[in-house]
C-alpha positions in Angstrom: -112.9 115.6 39.4 -114.0 118.0 36.7 -116.3 116.2 34.2 -116.2 116.5 30.4 -119.1 118.3 28.8 -122.1 116.0 28.2 -123.6 117.1 24.9 -123.5 114.2 22.4 -126.5 112.5 20.8 -126.9 109.4 18.6 -126.3 111.3 15.4 -123.1 112.7 16.8 -121.9 109.2 17.7 -122.7 107.8 14.3 -120.8 110.6 12.5 -118.0 110.2 15.0 -117.8 106.4 14.3 -118.3 106.5 10.6 -116.4 109.7 10.1 -113.4 108.4 12.0 -113.5 105.3 9.9 -113.7 106.7 6.3 -111.1 109.2 5.3 -109.5 109.7 1.9 -108.0 106.3 1.3 -110.6 105.7 -1.4 -109.0 108.6 -3.3 -105.4 108.6 -2.3 -104.5 104.9 -2.4 -107.2 103.3 -4.6 -104.5 102.1 -6.9 -103.0 100.1 -4.1 -106.3 98.5 -3.2 -107.0 97.5 -6.8 -103.4 96.2 -7.3 -103.9 94.1 -4.2 -107.2 92.5 -5.1 -108.7 93.8 -8.3 -112.3 95.0 -8.4 -114.0 91.8 -7.1 -111.1 91.0 -4.7 -111.3 94.5 -3.3 -115.1 94.3 -2.9 -115.0 90.9 -1.2 -112.0 91.9 0.9 -113.9 94.9 2.4 -117.2 93.2 2.6 -115.9 90.0 4.3 -113.5 91.9 6.5 -116.1 94.5 7.4 -118.7 91.8 8.2 -116.2 90.1 10.5 -116.2 93.3 12.6 -119.9 93.1 13.4 -119.4 90.7 16.4 -116.6 92.9 17.6 -118.9 95.9 17.3 -121.5 94.0 19.3 -119.0 93.4 22.1 -118.0 97.1 22.2 -121.7 98.1 22.3 -122.2 95.9 25.4 -119.0 97.0 27.1 -119.6 100.8 26.6 -123.1 100.5 27.9 -121.8 98.8 31.1 -118.6 101.0 31.4 -119.1 104.4 29.8 -115.4 105.4 30.3 -113.3 107.4 27.9 -110.5 104.9 28.5 -112.4 102.4 26.3 -110.3 99.2 26.0 -108.1 100.3 28.9 -111.1 100.3 31.2 -112.5 97.0 29.9 -109.2 95.1 30.2 -108.5 96.6 33.7 -111.6 94.7 35.0 -110.1 91.3 34.4 -106.4 91.7 33.4 -103.2 93.1 35.0 -102.4 96.8 34.6 -99.6 96.0 32.1 -102.2 94.5 29.7 -104.4 97.5 30.1 -101.5 99.9 29.3 -100.4 97.8 26.3 -103.9 97.7 24.9 -104.5 101.4 25.3 -101.1 102.3 23.8 -101.8 100.2 20.7 -105.2 101.8 20.3 -103.6 105.2 20.8 -101.4 104.3 17.8 -104.4 103.3 15.8 -106.1 106.6 16.2 -103.2 109.0 16.4 -101.4 107.6 13.4 -104.3 108.7 11.2 -103.9 112.3 12.2 -100.6 113.0 10.4 -101.8 110.7 7.6 -104.7 113.0 6.9 -102.6 116.1 7.4 -100.2 114.9 4.8 -103.0 113.8 2.4 -104.6 117.3 2.5 -101.5 118.8 1.0 -101.4 116.1 -1.7 -105.0 116.8 -2.6 -104.5 120.5 -2.7 -101.4 120.0 -5.0 -103.6 118.0 -7.4 -105.9 121.0 -7.7 -103.1 123.6 -7.7 -100.0 121.9 -9.2 -97.9 124.9 -8.2 -97.9 123.7 -4.6 -95.5 120.9 -5.7 -92.6 123.3 -5.5 -90.0 124.5 -3.0 -88.7 121.0 -2.2 -87.2 120.9 1.3 -85.9 117.4 1.5 -86.8 113.8 0.8 -88.0 110.9 3.0 -87.9 107.4 1.5 -87.2 108.9 -1.9 -90.4 111.1 -1.8 -90.1 114.9 -1.7 -91.5 117.1 1.1 -92.7 120.4 -0.3 -93.0 123.6 1.8 -96.4 124.7 0.5 -98.0 121.3 1.2 -96.4 121.2 4.6 -97.8 124.6 5.5 -101.3 123.6 4.4 -101.2 120.4 6.6 -99.9 122.3 9.5 -102.6 124.9 9.1 -105.3 122.2 9.1 -103.7 120.6 12.2 -103.8 124.0 14.0 -107.4 124.6 13.1 -108.6 121.2 14.4 -106.6 121.6 17.5 -108.2 124.9 18.2 -111.7 123.5 17.4 -111.3 120.6 19.9 -109.7 122.8 22.5 -112.8 125.1 22.4 -115.5 122.4 23.0 -117.0 119.0 22.0 -120.2 120.5 20.7 -118.3 122.6 18.3 -116.3 119.6 17.2 -119.4 117.4 16.9 -121.2 120.0 14.7 -118.2 120.2 12.4 -118.2 116.4 12.3 -121.9 116.2 11.4 -121.7 118.7 8.5 -118.6 117.1 7.0 -119.9 113.5 7.3 -123.3 114.1 5.7 -121.7 116.5 3.2 -119.4 113.7 2.1 -122.2 111.2 1.8 -124.3 113.6 -0.3 -121.4 114.4 -2.8 -120.5 110.7 -2.9 -124.0 109.7 -4.0 -124.0 112.4 -6.8 -120.6 111.6 -8.4 -121.1 107.8 -8.2 -124.5 108.0 -9.8 -123.2 110.3 -12.6 -120.1 108.3 -13.2 -121.6 104.9 -13.3 -124.2 106.0 -15.9 -121.2 106.5 -18.2 -119.4 103.3 -17.3 -119.4 99.8 -18.8 -119.0 96.1 -17.5 -116.2 95.7 -20.1 -114.0 97.9 -17.8 -114.1 95.4 -14.9 -111.8 92.6 -16.0 -109.6 91.3 -14.6 -111.8 90.8 -11.6 -108.8 89.7 -9.4 -105.2 91.0 -9.5 -103.8 87.6 -8.3 -105.5 84.3 -7.6 -109.0 84.9 -6.0 -108.0 83.8 -2.5 -104.7 85.8 -2.5 -106.5 88.9 -3.9 -109.1 88.8 -1.1 -106.5 88.1 1.5 -104.3 91.0 0.5 -107.2 93.4 0.8 -108.5 92.0 4.1 -105.1 92.7 5.6 -105.7 96.4 5.4 -109.4 96.4 6.3 -108.6 96.8 10.1 -106.9 100.2 9.3 -109.5 101.5 7.0 -112.4 100.3 9.2 -110.9 101.5 12.4 -113.1 104.1 13.9 -116.5 102.6 14.8 -115.1 101.9 18.3 -114.2 105.5 18.7 -117.7 105.9 19.9 -116.6 104.4 23.2 -113.9 107.1 23.7 -116.6 109.8 23.8 -118.9 107.8 26.1 -118.5 110.2 29.0 -119.7 113.1 26.8 -123.2 111.7 26.1 -126.2 113.9 26.6 -127.8 113.1 30.0 -130.9 111.8 28.1 -128.9 109.5 25.9 -129.8 105.8 26.3 -126.9 103.4 26.7 -128.4 100.9 24.2 -128.0 103.5 21.5 -124.2 103.1 21.6 -124.5 99.7 19.9 -126.9 101.2 17.3 -124.4 103.9 16.4 -121.5 101.4 16.2 -123.4 99.0 13.9 -124.6 101.8 11.8 -121.0 103.0 11.4 -119.8 99.6 10.4 -122.7 99.0 7.9 -122.4 102.3 6.2 -118.6 101.9 6.1 -118.9 98.5 4.3 -121.3 100.0 1.8 -119.1 103.0 1.1 -115.9 101.1 0.5 -117.4 98.4 -1.7 -119.4 100.8 -3.7 -116.5 103.1 -4.5 -114.2 100.2 -5.5 -116.9 98.9 -7.8 -117.7 102.3 -9.2 -114.0 103.1 -10.0 -113.5 99.8 -11.8 -116.8 100.1 -13.7 -116.3 103.7 -15.0 -112.9 103.1 -16.6 -110.4 100.3 -17.5 -108.7 100.2 -14.1 -105.6 98.4 -15.2 -104.6 101.3 -17.4 -105.0 103.8 -14.6 -103.2 102.3 -11.6 -100.1 104.4 -12.2 -102.2 107.6 -12.1 -102.1 110.0 -9.2 -105.5 110.0 -7.5 -106.8 107.1 -9.6 -110.4 107.6 -8.4 -110.7 111.1 -9.8 -108.9 110.2 -13.0 -111.2 107.2 -13.6 -114.4 109.3 -13.3 -113.0 112.1 -15.5 -112.2 109.4 -18.1 -115.8 108.2 -18.0 -117.6 111.6 -17.9 -115.1 113.5 -20.1 -115.4 116.6 -18.0 -113.3 118.2 -15.2 -116.4 119.2 -13.1 -116.8 115.7 -11.7 -113.2 115.8 -10.5 -114.0 118.9 -8.6 -117.0 117.2 -6.9 -114.8 114.2 -6.0 -112.1 116.4 -4.5 -114.7 118.4 -2.6 -116.1 115.1 -1.2 -112.5 114.0 -0.4 -111.7 117.2 1.5 -114.9 116.9 3.6 -114.1 113.3 4.3 -110.5 114.1 5.2 -111.7 116.8 7.6 -114.1 114.5 9.4 -111.7 111.6 9.6 -109.0 113.8 10.9 -111.3 115.4 13.5 -112.8 112.0 14.5 -109.4 110.4 15.1 -108.3 113.6 16.9 -111.2 113.3 19.3 -110.6 109.6 19.9 -106.9 109.9 20.5 -107.2 112.9 22.8 -109.8 111.2 24.9 -107.8 108.0 25.2 -104.7 110.0 26.1 -106.6 111.9 28.7 -108.1 108.8 30.2 -104.8 107.0 30.4 -103.3 110.0 32.2 -106.3 110.0 34.6 -105.6 106.4 35.4 -101.9 107.0 36.1 -100.7 105.0 33.1 -99.2 108.1 31.5 -98.2 111.5 32.9 -101.1 112.8 34.9 -100.8 116.2 33.4 -102.5 115.0 30.2 -105.6 114.4 32.3 -106.2 118.2 32.9 -109.7 119.3 31.9 -110.2 122.9 30.8 -112.3 124.7 33.5 -114.5 126.6 31.0 -114.5 124.5 27.8 -114.6 121.2 29.7 -112.3 119.5 27.2 -109.1 117.5 27.8 -107.1 120.6 26.9 -103.6 119.3 27.6 -104.2 116.1 25.7 -105.6 118.1 22.8 -102.5 120.3 22.6 -100.2 117.2 22.9 -101.8 115.4 20.0 -101.9 118.6 17.9 -98.1 119.1 18.4 -97.3 115.4 17.8 -99.3 115.4 14.6 -97.5 118.5 13.4 -94.1 116.9 14.1 -95.0 113.7 12.3 -96.1 115.6 9.2 -92.5 116.4 8.4 -92.1 112.8 7.2 -94.3 113.6 4.2 -95.8 111.2 1.7 -93.5 108.4 2.7 -95.8 107.6 5.7 -99.0 106.9 3.6 -98.9 103.2 2.8 -96.7 102.0 5.8 -99.1 103.8 8.2 -102.0 101.7 7.0 -100.1 98.5 7.6 -99.0 99.3 11.1 -102.4 100.8 11.9 -104.1 97.5 11.0 -102.2 95.5 13.6 -102.7 98.2 16.2 -106.5 98.3 15.7 -106.8 94.5 15.6 -104.8 94.2 18.9 -107.2 96.5 20.7 -110.3 94.7 19.3 -108.8 91.3 20.4 -108.1 92.6 23.9 -111.7 94.1 24.3 -113.3 90.8 23.2 -111.0 88.8 25.5 -111.9 91.1 28.4 -115.7 90.7 27.7 -115.3 86.9 27.4 -113.4 86.8 30.8 -116.2 88.9 32.4 -118.5 85.8 32.0 -121.5 87.2 30.0 -124.4 84.9 29.1 -123.4 81.9 26.9 -124.7 83.4 23.6 -122.8 86.6 24.2 -119.7 84.7 25.2 -119.8 82.9 21.8 -119.9 86.3 20.1 -117.0 87.5 22.1 -115.0 84.3 21.3 -115.8 84.9 17.6 -114.6 88.5 17.8 -111.5 87.4 19.6 -110.7 84.9 16.9 -111.2 87.6 14.2 -108.9 90.0 15.9 -106.2 87.3 16.2 -106.4 86.3 12.6 -106.1 89.9 11.5 -103.0 90.3 13.5 -101.4 87.0 12.2 -102.1 88.0 8.6 -99.6 90.9 9.0 -97.0 89.5 11.4 -96.5 85.9 10.2 -93.7 85.9 7.6 -95.2 83.0 5.6 -98.3 85.0 4.8 -98.2 87.2 1.7 -98.3 90.9 2.4 -96.7 90.5 5.9 -94.8 93.4 7.6 -91.7 94.7 5.9 -88.7 95.9 7.9 -90.1 99.5 7.8 -93.4 98.4 9.4 -91.6 96.4 12.1 -89.3 99.4 12.8 -92.3 101.8 13.1 -94.0 99.4 15.5 -90.9 98.9 17.6 -90.3 102.6 17.9 -93.9 103.1 19.1 -93.6 100.3 21.7 -90.3 101.6 22.9 -91.8 105.1 23.3 -94.7 103.6 25.3 -92.4 101.7 27.6 -90.4 105.0 28.3 -93.6 107.0 29.0 -95.0 104.3 31.2 -91.8 104.2 33.3 -91.8 107.9 33.5 -95.4 108.0 34.8 -94.5 105.2 37.3 -91.6 107.3 38.6 -93.8 110.3 39.1 -96.3 108.3 41.0 -93.7 106.8 43.3 -92.2 110.3 43.9 -95.6 111.6 44.8 -96.1 108.9 47.3 -92.7 109.6 48.9 -93.5 113.3 49.2 -96.9 112.5 50.8 
């Protein structure tokens, strides 16, 4: 079997994990976050929700060190559970990664239109009452094509792109936050909660799994580690990604609420940029924020593209999906068919336009939490030492609570009919593809 190229180091794994996690939600849907929780509710929601992920990250670190397989959760669950559980787990995690790709492809057109308003022209149609414009669609499709080509050519090229965009984002973020906060005032912060304190924190915690998904993408590239890479460093990269992710989200929420009266700006497009422009009184800071957002978008898109293609490749290799997606390019040593499949699927989903932005985060949260729960349950069933088993049980409980927060009707902020519909369509598609793969396997045995 042809191996994937082994070229990744700990820095690459950190930028993959953190870069996959942090996209442009902090720019595009900041108003949604603050309307859910207010400044303090948003900060506590991301801080508490992020901290709850540390035991899950620990479990992933242990699992990937023992099983460096691109299948990730599929490989872990296959050790202790039936194949049906492995497939269901992998398919849900596939949704968690893949769904981000069209999200970012749509968001890049939205950001570009903020810089160049003329792009909001040539309306093609509407989805959910929101227009789809031709120029924005073309920009998103062009970015999708670029990242598809980048990942088709090789993991080292993709990792270098990821490193530059990740550290570039952090650098620009530090600059615009420092400048903006120097012009802000505590008087802008109230009200600290948009609802009651408990409900505010709860509504934000419900979306944390989606916006913090990505640290476990490290496991999907485990087979591409440099031969000198130490397996213990997987856990280091995962915890670094979670820690920096928590800091990033909490700081940006606090900064936006501090620099301008947030209640007056929640109806604004790209509230984060508007708030900082309000504080500084100059357009240049908006340019810096948008530059940081574009870099962040590129790295998040690329990171989720890497994770989803590797998972698709690994599921095909295990016979859970069509085996043709497990083809490795003989020269580039990349999962070339999986790369092309995800690229085409992303382009098709882009035609839904802005209507997918908020519902995607809701469905993605449940998909991510489902995979985390399954991984922790698998590690617990493997019978690790007592202390590690307690950590696995804690991670399992966290994953279960995160799922229940979205699917139990009595909980505020639960799934709407559109989220249930989207999830049902994804599950139905998975069942069909699984049946098709099983049919091909059976036909192969008959011919043999």
